[in-house]
Structure formats: C-alpha cells, structure tokens
NURODO-380938 format. One record per atom (N, C-alpha, C, O): atom name; residue number from 1; x, y, z. Coordinates in nm, 2 decimals. Layout:
N
REC atome num      u      v      w
REC    CA NUM      X      Y      Z
...
This chain:
82
REC atome num      u      v      w
REC     N   1  -1.24  -3.29  -2.24
REC    CA   1  -1.17  -3.23  -2.35
REC     C   1  -1.17  -3.33  -2.47
REC     O   1  -1.17  -3.45  -2.45
REC     N   2  -1.16  -3.27  -2.59
REC    CA   2  -1.17  -3.35  -2.71
REC     C   2  -1.06  -3.30  -2.80
REC     O   2  -1.03  -3.18  -2.81
REC     N   3  -1.01  -3.39  -2.88
REC    CA   3  -0.91  -3.36  -2.99
REC     C   3  -0.98  -3.40  -3.12
REC     O   3  -1.04  -3.51  -3.13
REC     N   4  -0.97  -3.32  -3.22
REC    CA   4  -1.02  -3.35  -3.35
REC     C   4  -0.90  -3.36  -3.45
REC     O   4  -0.82  -3.27  -3.45
REC     N   5  -0.90  -3.47  -3.52
REC    CA   5  -0.79  -3.49  -3.62
REC     C   5  -0.86  -3.50  -3.75
REC     O   5  -0.94  -3.59  -3.78
REC     N   6  -0.83  -3.41  -3.84
REC    CA   6  -0.88  -3.41  -3.98
REC     C   6  -0.77  -3.46  -4.07
REC     O   6  -0.66  -3.41  -4.08
REC     N   7  -0.81  -3.57  -4.14
REC    CA   7  -0.72  -3.63  -4.23
REC     C   7  -0.77  -3.62  -4.38
REC     O   7  -0.88  -3.64  -4.41
REC     N   8  -0.68  -3.57  -4.46
REC    CA   8  -0.71  -3.55  -4.61
REC     C   8  -0.60  -3.61  -4.69
REC     O   8  -0.49  -3.61  -4.65
REC     N   9  -0.64  -3.65  -4.81
REC    CA   9  -0.54  -3.69  -4.91
REC     C   9  -0.46  -3.57  -4.95
REC     O   9  -0.51  -3.46  -4.96
REC     N  10  -0.33  -3.59  -4.97
REC    CA  10  -0.24  -3.48  -5.02
REC     C  10  -0.30  -3.44  -5.16
REC     O  10  -0.36  -3.51  -5.23
REC     N  11  -0.27  -3.31  -5.19
REC    CA  11  -0.32  -3.25  -5.31
REC     C  11  -0.29  -3.33  -5.44
REC     O  11  -0.38  -3.34  -5.53
REC     N  12  -0.17  -3.38  -5.45
REC    CA  12  -0.13  -3.45  -5.57
REC     C  12  -0.17  -3.60  -5.58
REC     O  12  -0.13  -3.67  -5.67
REC     N  13  -0.24  -3.65  -5.48
REC    CA  13  -0.29  -3.79  -5.47
REC     C  13  -0.43  -3.79  -5.53
REC     O  13  -0.52  -3.72  -5.49
REC     N  14  -0.44  -3.89  -5.63
REC    CA  14  -0.58  -3.90  -5.69
REC     C  14  -0.68  -3.95  -5.58
REC     O  14  -0.64  -4.02  -5.49
REC     N  15  -0.80  -3.90  -5.60
REC    CA  15  -0.91  -3.94  -5.50
REC     C  15  -1.02  -4.00  -5.57
REC     O  15  -1.12  -3.94  -5.61
REC     N  16  -1.02  -4.14  -5.59
REC    CA  16  -1.13  -4.20  -5.67
REC     C  16  -1.26  -4.19  -5.59
REC     O  16  -1.37  -4.19  -5.66
REC     N  17  -1.26  -4.19  -5.46
REC    CA  17  -1.38  -4.18  -5.39
REC     C  17  -1.44  -4.04  -5.41
REC     O  17  -1.57  -4.03  -5.43
REC     N  18  -1.36  -3.94  -5.41
REC    CA  18  -1.41  -3.81  -5.43
REC     C  18  -1.47  -3.80  -5.58
REC     O  18  -1.57  -3.73  -5.60
REC     N  19  -1.40  -3.86  -5.67
REC    CA  19  -1.45  -3.86  -5.81
REC     C  19  -1.59  -3.93  -5.82
REC     O  19  -1.67  -3.88  -5.89
REC     N  20  -1.60  -4.04  -5.75
REC    CA  20  -1.73  -4.11  -5.75
REC     C  20  -1.84  -4.02  -5.69
REC     O  20  -1.96  -4.02  -5.74
REC     N  21  -1.81  -3.95  -5.58
REC    CA  21  -1.91  -3.86  -5.52
REC     C  21  -1.95  -3.75  -5.61
REC     O  21  -2.06  -3.71  -5.63
REC     N  22  -1.85  -3.70  -5.68
REC    CA  22  -1.87  -3.59  -5.78
REC     C  22  -1.96  -3.64  -5.89
REC     O  22  -2.06  -3.57  -5.93
REC     N  23  -1.94  -3.76  -5.95
REC    CA  23  -2.02  -3.81  -6.05
REC     C  23  -2.16  -3.83  -6.00
REC     O  23  -2.26  -3.81  -6.07
REC     N  24  -2.18  -3.88  -5.88
REC    CA  24  -2.31  -3.91  -5.82
REC     C  24  -2.39  -3.77  -5.80
REC     O  24  -2.51  -3.77  -5.83
REC     N  25  -2.32  -3.67  -5.76
REC    CA  25  -2.38  -3.54  -5.74
REC     C  25  -2.43  -3.49  -5.88
REC     O  25  -2.54  -3.43  -5.89
REC     N  26  -2.34  -3.50  -5.98
REC    CA  26  -2.38  -3.46  -6.12
REC     C  26  -2.50  -3.53  -6.16
REC     O  26  -2.60  -3.47  -6.22
REC     N  27  -2.50  -3.66  -6.14
REC    CA  27  -2.62  -3.75  -6.18
REC     C  27  -2.75  -3.71  -6.11
REC     O  27  -2.85  -3.72  -6.17
REC     N  28  -2.73  -3.66  -5.99
REC    CA  28  -2.85  -3.62  -5.91
REC     C  28  -2.90  -3.48  -5.94
REC     O  28  -3.00  -3.43  -5.89
REC     N  29  -2.82  -3.41  -6.03
REC    CA  29  -2.86  -3.28  -6.07
REC     C  29  -2.80  -3.16  -5.99
REC     O  29  -2.85  -3.05  -6.01
REC     N  30  -2.71  -3.19  -5.90
REC    CA  30  -2.64  -3.09  -5.83
REC     C  30  -2.53  -3.02  -5.91
REC     O  30  -2.43  -3.08  -5.93
REC     N  31  -2.57  -2.91  -5.97
REC    CA  31  -2.48  -2.84  -6.06
REC     C  31  -2.38  -2.75  -5.98
REC     O  31  -2.40  -2.71  -5.87
REC     N  32  -2.27  -2.72  -6.05
REC    CA  32  -2.17  -2.63  -6.00
REC     C  32  -2.07  -2.69  -5.91
REC     O  32  -1.98  -2.61  -5.86
REC     N  33  -2.07  -2.81  -5.88
REC    CA  33  -1.96  -2.88  -5.80
REC     C  33  -1.85  -2.91  -5.90
REC     O  33  -1.86  -2.99  -5.98
REC     N  34  -1.74  -2.84  -5.87
REC    CA  34  -1.62  -2.86  -5.96
REC     C  34  -1.53  -2.97  -5.93
REC     O  34  -1.46  -3.03  -6.01
REC     N  35  -1.53  -3.01  -5.80
REC    CA  35  -1.45  -3.12  -5.75
REC     C  35  -1.48  -3.16  -5.61
REC     O  35  -1.54  -3.08  -5.54
REC     N  36  -1.45  -3.28  -5.58
REC    CA  36  -1.48  -3.34  -5.44
REC     C  36  -1.35  -3.41  -5.39
REC     O  36  -1.29  -3.49  -5.47
REC     N  37  -1.32  -3.39  -5.27
REC    CA  37  -1.21  -3.46  -5.20
REC     C  37  -1.27  -3.52  -5.08
REC     O  37  -1.34  -3.45  -5.00
REC     N  38  -1.25  -3.65  -5.05
REC    CA  38  -1.31  -3.71  -4.94
REC     C  38  -1.19  -3.74  -4.84
REC     O  38  -1.08  -3.78  -4.87
REC     N  39  -1.22  -3.71  -4.71
REC    CA  39  -1.13  -3.73  -4.60
REC     C  39  -1.20  -3.79  -4.48
REC     O  39  -1.30  -3.85  -4.50
REC     N  40  -1.14  -3.78  -4.37
REC    CA  40  -1.20  -3.84  -4.25
REC     C  40  -1.18  -3.75  -4.13
REC     O  40  -1.08  -3.67  -4.13
REC     N  41  -1.27  -3.75  -4.04
REC    CA  41  -1.27  -3.67  -3.92
REC     C  41  -1.26  -3.77  -3.80
REC     O  41  -1.35  -3.85  -3.79
REC     N  42  -1.16  -3.76  -3.72
REC    CA  42  -1.15  -3.85  -3.60
REC     C  42  -1.16  -3.77  -3.48
REC     O  42  -1.09  -3.67  -3.46
REC     N  43  -1.26  -3.80  -3.39
REC    CA  43  -1.28  -3.73  -3.26
REC     C  43  -1.22  -3.82  -3.15
REC     O  43  -1.27  -3.93  -3.14
REC     N  44  -1.14  -3.76  -3.07
REC    CA  44  -1.08  -3.84  -2.96
REC     C  44  -1.13  -3.77  -2.83
REC     O  44  -1.10  -3.65  -2.81
REC     N  45  -1.20  -3.84  -2.75
REC    CA  45  -1.24  -3.80  -2.62
REC     C  45  -1.13  -3.82  -2.52
REC     O  45  -1.09  -3.94  -2.50
REC     N  46  -1.08  -3.72  -2.46
REC    CA  46  -0.96  -3.73  -2.38
REC     C  46  -0.99  -3.72  -2.23
REC     O  46  -1.08  -3.65  -2.19
REC     N  47  -0.91  -3.79  -2.15
REC    CA  47  -0.92  -3.78  -2.01
REC     C  47  -0.89  -3.64  -1.97
REC     O  47  -0.79  -3.58  -2.02
REC     N  48  -0.97  -3.57  -1.88
REC    CA  48  -0.94  -3.44  -1.84
REC     C  48  -0.80  -3.41  -1.78
REC     O  48  -0.74  -3.30  -1.79
REC     N  49  -0.74  -3.52  -1.73
REC    CA  49  -0.61  -3.51  -1.67
REC     C  49  -0.50  -3.48  -1.78
REC     O  49  -0.40  -3.42  -1.75
REC     N  50  -0.53  -3.52  -1.90
REC    CA  50  -0.44  -3.49  -2.01
REC     C  50  -0.44  -3.35  -2.06
REC     O  50  -0.34  -3.30  -2.12
REC     N  51  -0.54  -3.27  -2.02
REC    CA  51  -0.56  -3.13  -2.06
REC     C  51  -0.44  -3.05  -2.02
REC     O  51  -0.40  -2.95  -2.09
REC     N  52  -0.38  -3.08  -1.91
REC    CA  52  -0.27  -3.00  -1.86
REC     C  52  -0.13  -3.06  -1.89
REC     O  52  -0.03  -3.01  -1.86
REC     N  53  -0.13  -3.17  -1.97
REC    CA  53   0.00  -3.23  -2.01
REC     C  53   0.07  -3.14  -2.10
REC     O  53   0.02  -3.10  -2.20
REC     N  54   0.20  -3.11  -2.07
REC    CA  54   0.27  -3.01  -2.15
REC     C  54   0.30  -3.06  -2.30
REC     O  54   0.32  -2.98  -2.39
REC     N  55   0.30  -3.19  -2.31
REC    CA  55   0.33  -3.25  -2.44
REC     C  55   0.21  -3.31  -2.51
REC     O  55   0.22  -3.39  -2.60
REC     N  56   0.09  -3.26  -2.48
REC    CA  56  -0.03  -3.31  -2.53
REC     C  56  -0.04  -3.30  -2.68
REC     O  56  -0.07  -3.40  -2.75
REC     N  57  -0.01  -3.19  -2.74
REC    CA  57  -0.02  -3.17  -2.88
REC     C  57   0.09  -3.26  -2.95
REC     O  57   0.06  -3.32  -3.06
REC     N  58   0.20  -3.27  -2.90
REC    CA  58   0.30  -3.36  -2.95
REC     C  58   0.26  -3.51  -2.95
REC     O  58   0.28  -3.58  -3.05
REC     N  59   0.20  -3.55  -2.84
REC    CA  59   0.14  -3.69  -2.83
REC     C  59   0.04  -3.71  -2.93
REC     O  59   0.03  -3.82  -2.99
REC     N  60  -0.05  -3.61  -2.96
REC    CA  60  -0.15  -3.63  -3.06
REC     C  60  -0.09  -3.64  -3.20
REC     O  60  -0.14  -3.72  -3.28
REC     N  61   0.01  -3.56  -3.22
REC    CA  61   0.08  -3.57  -3.36
REC     C  61   0.14  -3.71  -3.37
REC     O  61   0.14  -3.77  -3.48
REC     N  62   0.20  -3.77  -3.27
REC    CA  62   0.26  -3.90  -3.28
REC     C  62   0.14  -4.00  -3.31
REC     O  62   0.16  -4.09  -3.39
REC     N  63   0.03  -3.99  -3.24
REC    CA  63  -0.08  -4.08  -3.27
REC     C  63  -0.12  -4.07  -3.41
REC     O  63  -0.14  -4.17  -3.48
REC     N  64  -0.13  -3.95  -3.46
REC    CA  64  -0.17  -3.93  -3.60
REC     C  64  -0.07  -3.99  -3.70
REC     O  64  -0.10  -4.05  -3.80
REC     N  65   0.06  -3.96  -3.67
REC    CA  65   0.17  -4.01  -3.76
REC     C  65   0.17  -4.16  -3.76
REC     O  65   0.20  -4.22  -3.86
REC     N  66   0.15  -4.23  -3.64
REC    CA  66   0.17  -4.37  -3.63
REC     C  66   0.05  -4.45  -3.66
REC     O  66   0.05  -4.57  -3.69
REC     N  67  -0.07  -4.39  -3.64
REC    CA  67  -0.19  -4.47  -3.65
REC     C  67  -0.31  -4.41  -3.73
REC     O  67  -0.37  -4.48  -3.81
REC     N  68  -0.33  -4.28  -3.71
REC    CA  68  -0.45  -4.22  -3.76
REC     C  68  -0.44  -4.18  -3.91
REC     O  68  -0.55  -4.17  -3.98
REC     N  69  -0.33  -4.15  -3.96
REC    CA  69  -0.31  -4.11  -4.10
REC     C  69  -0.20  -4.19  -4.16
REC     O  69  -0.10  -4.23  -4.10
REC     N  70  -0.21  -4.20  -4.29
REC    CA  70  -0.10  -4.26  -4.37
REC     C  70  -0.03  -4.14  -4.43
REC     O  70  -0.06  -4.09  -4.53
REC     N  71   0.08  -4.10  -4.36
REC    CA  71   0.15  -3.98  -4.40
REC     C  71   0.22  -3.98  -4.54
REC     O  71   0.27  -3.88  -4.58
REC     N  72   0.22  -4.10  -4.60
REC    CA  72   0.28  -4.10  -4.73
REC     C  72   0.18  -4.03  -4.83
REC     O  72   0.22  -3.96  -4.92
REC     N  73   0.05  -4.05  -4.81
REC    CA  73  -0.05  -4.00  -4.90
REC     C  73  -0.15  -3.90  -4.84
REC     O  73  -0.23  -3.84  -4.91
REC     N  74  -0.14  -3.89  -4.71
REC    CA  74  -0.24  -3.80  -4.64
REC     C  74  -0.17  -3.70  -4.55
REC     O  74  -0.06  -3.72  -4.50
REC     N  75  -0.24  -3.58  -4.54
REC    CA  75  -0.20  -3.48  -4.45
REC     C  75  -0.30  -3.48  -4.34
REC     O  75  -0.41  -3.53  -4.35
REC     N  76  -0.27  -3.42  -4.22
REC    CA  76  -0.36  -3.41  -4.11
REC     C  76  -0.34  -3.28  -4.04
REC     O  76  -0.24  -3.22  -4.05
REC     N  77  -0.44  -3.25  -3.96
REC    CA  77  -0.43  -3.14  -3.87
REC     C  77  -0.50  -3.18  -3.74
REC     O  77  -0.60  -3.25  -3.74
REC     N  78  -0.45  -3.13  -3.63
REC    CA  78  -0.50  -3.16  -3.50
REC     C  78  -0.55  -3.03  -3.43
REC     O  78  -0.49  -2.93  -3.44
REC     N  79  -0.67  -3.05  -3.37
REC    CA  79  -0.73  -2.93  -3.30
REC     C  79  -0.78  -2.98  -3.17
REC     O  79  -0.84  -3.09  -3.16
REC     N  80  -0.75  -2.90  -3.07
REC    CA  80  -0.80  -2.93  -2.93
REC     C  80  -0.93  -2.84  -2.91
REC     O  80  -0.93  -2.72  -2.93
REC     N  81  -1.03  -2.90  -2.85
REC    CA  81  -1.15  -2.83  -2.82
REC     C  81  -1.20  -2.87  -2.68
REC     O  81  -1.17  -2.98  -2.63
REC     N  82  -1.26  -2.78  -2.61
REC    CA  82  -1.30  -2.81  -2.47
REC     C  82  -1.44  -2.87  -2.47
REC     O  82  -1.49  -2.90  -2.36
C-alpha cells in the first residue's frame, strides 16, 4: 500500500520558484501559460499491516503536519492507493 501526500503553497503565499519556471517557459517560447505554482509530491510505501489500522489516515495527517509540510505556508492532501 502507498500513501501520496501532495504539498502546495497556500494561495496567498508568493511562489518565487513558480515565477522562475513561468519566466523560463516564456523564454523558451511556450505561450499561454498564465501562472505556475510549484509544490511537492511525497510517496510513502507503507507496510501492508498498516492498511487495516483504523487510524491510518489520522496518522498520515500527523506525519504531514509535523514533518512533511510547513502548515504555516503550505496546504496538503493525503491519498491512499493500493
């Protein structure tokens, strides 16, 4: 089993990395891109025994809150996949 955590900057937080990617795309001739936001995707390979844990989603949220995301400036979402 795998968990995917997608971390993105909150909407009102400036994204200088996204701005740099946008400028590079413009420079390379890729037209029509109005904006870019850069985030991160974290894949966690989980022990199959965890799949039946009743508090698995809560444990993943605690991981994200305490380690994987900076919740002051980032939002995240957790997805379980088999």
